[in-house]
C-alpha positions, -999 to +999 in steps of 0.1 A: -768-154-621-785-120-620-775-084-628-790-052-617-769-032-641-775-031-679-744-013-691-718-030-713-692-036-686-717-051-662-732-073-688-697-084-700-688-094-664-721-112-659-715-132-691-680-140-681-691-153-647-718-174-664-694-189-689-670-197-660-697-213-640-709-233-671-674-247-676-669-256-640-675-291-627-683-276-593-716-261-604-748-272-622-767-243-636-804-241-626-833-221-638-854-228-607-851-219-571-846-254-558-832-261-523-795-256-523-796-231-551-769-204-550-778-172-567-751-148-577-761-112-582-743-081-595-767-057-578-757-026-596-736-013-624-699-020-620-678+011-614-648+018-636-619+042-638-590+048-662-556+036-649-531+048-674-545+036-708-565+007-692-600+006-678-602-009-643-635-024-632-647-025-596-675-048-588-698-058-559-716-092-559-740-108-535-745-145-529-779-156-518-800-187-514-830-196-535-853-180-509-834-146-512-813-149-480-781-130-487-753-152-473-722-134-485-710-103-504-678-097-522-660-069-540-631-069-564-612-053-592-597-063-626-589-047-658-615-047-686-591-066-709-588-093-682-624-095-672-620-133-668-599-126-638-629-110-621-651-139-632-627-165-618-625-147-584-663-145-582-666-182-590-639-191-564-658-172-538-691-189-550-675-223-543-667-213-507-702-199-502-719-230-518-702-253-493-718-233-465-754-235-477 
């Protein structure tokens, strides 16, 4: 799990994705680039906008192999106070992508 952005919202999303992955029986976290490794990257800061009195997050993620081959990309939105919704969506997409590599 990598992040190109270092702002608060991006780091909160990264942490939420990492927690979701850690609690999933579908993934084993790795610190090395072993064969079969799936790398999830938030390449830049998440975008955000005010929708009423809530902050809506718009994210882009990339899924790549351990040898830096991008195999999929995804985008999505959720509200800041429900950032776990974005994390769950990213992890669901990661399951699909992991089965392809």
